[in-house]
C-alpha positions, 0 to 999 in steps of 0.5 A: 092101721095101727091101734091106739093104746089109751090111758084108761079112765078108772072111776069118775074122779080120776083125771090122770095116772102115773106110769110106774113101769113098762113091761114091754119095749118098742119092737116087741110082739104082743098078744091081745090082753097082754099087760103093757104097763103098770100105772098108778092113780091117786087111789089104786094100781092096775095094768094096761093091757094090749087091745090088739095083737101086733108089734109095739110100734111106739111108746109115747111116755116114759116111766114116771110120767103123769098122763091124763086119762084117755091120752094115747100112750102107745101104738100097736100094729104091723112092723113098718107102719108110721105112727107119728100121727098118733104121737101126742103133742108133748108139753114143754114140761114133759120135754124138760123132764126127759132132758133132766132125766139124762145121767149127769156126772157129779164132781167128787173132788171138793170145790173151793172157789170164791165166785160163781162160775157158769158154763159158757159166756152167754146164758139163754135165759131159759131153764127147766123147772128142775134146773131152776129148783137146783139153782135156787138151792145152790145159789146159782144164777140159772139165767147166766148159764149156757144151757146144753139142752135143746135150743140152749135150755139150761137143764140140771146137769148145767147147774151141777157143772156150775155149782158155786162151792162158795167158801166164807173167808173164815172157813178158808182160813181155818182150812188153810191152818188145819188142813181140813177138807172143804165140803162141796157145799155147806150150811150157809145161804146157797150152800156157802161153806162156813167154818162150822162145816169143816169137820175132823172126819173129812169124808163127812159131807154136810148134810149127809145122805138124803132121800128125795121122795116125790109128792104124788099119787095118794100122798099128793091127794091126801095133802091137798085134801087135808090142806083144803079141809083145814082152809075151808072149814071151821074145825072143832074137836071134842074128846071123851072116853067110853066104858069099854067092858061090854065091847071087850066082853062081846069080842071075847065071846065072838072069838070063843064062838063056834066057827059055823056062827061066823062071828070070830072075825068081828073086831073092836073096830067093827063094834065101834063102826056099828055103834057109830051107825046107831048113834048117827041115826039120832043125829042126822045133822052129823050125817051130812055134807057142808056145801057152803051155802047149803047143808045136805043131810043124808037119809042113809049112812055111807060110812067111810073108814080110814085104812093104812096101806103101803101106798098111803092113807085110803078111806073106802066107803061102806055103802048103805052101812046103816042097813047092815047087821054087825056081821055084814058090816064086819065082812064088808069092812074087811073086804074093802080094807083088803082091796085097799092094801092089795091095790085092787080097790075100785076108785068109786069105792073111795068116794061118796062117804057121808061120815068117817071113822078113823082108828089109831087105838091099835097104835096106843094113841090116847087122843088126837085131832082127826081132820075132816074128810070134807065136805063131810061135817063130822069124823070120829077118831077112835083111840086106845083102850086105857084103864081109867079110875072111876068112883063107885060107892066111895071106892075107886075102880080102874075100868077100861075106857075107849078114847073118842075124838070127834071133829066137826065143821062148826060152820054146819054143826054146833058144839051142843049136838056134837057133845050130845052125839058123843054122850049117846056114843058112850052109852052105845059102847058102854051097853053094847051087848044090850044095844046089839040085841035091840038092833039085831 
């Protein structure tokens, strides 16, 4: 009996995965444990392995498919076995995607027409999502087209074949007089070619080369979360700065310390994370979740910190961070950040935060507005270190200051406690080495 290959569940919060590429083809002989395909969740990338020896009898989803977890994606068994009963029911959207992925030929000759042409005389009235989208962009009535897809469905190539190439009278007159070429589409409504679209360099088509990037995976997750955060919370940001001399001095001492002491890797960001934990201990209202009709405060701090990765923004969580020493905190932060960048992070390590820190200081950002990682009620933005003029005994000194931007959910936290939080945070950083001796 053939063996089902399921899309595995990666963490409790993952509902679907995108198949990046298949490493085998139907008919290939595979061994148990061999990688069959590479898939991507909204948090990490991993391989799906064969769970039995045998021949790949069926691959049920093509690359780029977004498949729900625990769905059958392939079958392995003996040659000749019937696996039609294992094949999942494909949704209409999946069929449309397959239809629209067929190669199409795009006319390279400039098209100069004054009316919309359609393929065939009677439209089926049915069109795939991609065909509808392209038709809207090009000003084509998709319902009037005769489709070449299954059951007369209008697909992308039908819209391309029927592109209007409409030209305004002024553009047509100018082209006739000047001999300028008319581009396939222009800047007018539905791609209508206007007089301004006729340029001296005939090979330059408006608007020029473009790149389409699908919004999916981490990018889609971040977009949805940020939009939801802004729609469902009353966000207020307070900005200040802290004397950074003590932190800089401590960082210099760590770099100069003997290797066996194990402090050489402690960074300024690690120091800020540690100071944040000590400050949160005095402000439990910021170490909380706002859940609409209630606020949940946490005894322990599960500290999230933003990491920029090749796949997008990730926020791993240091569990029970308030129980760690600075050195332990530094090691754990680096371990989680490396796993995010390499794409090996455990999805469960990206959930459960109670407060978040995001650092843009290395990029020279002086001030910004962090967006809450809801349902958390606070997020601290760390900015660049800059020289700031300070009066001292009648004289002006230029002292390095670290910028801080705190965003709160005003539904759960008032401005006064948030301002007090920043005041204590400034003290923790200004007296970092002294506060460190008290905490260690």
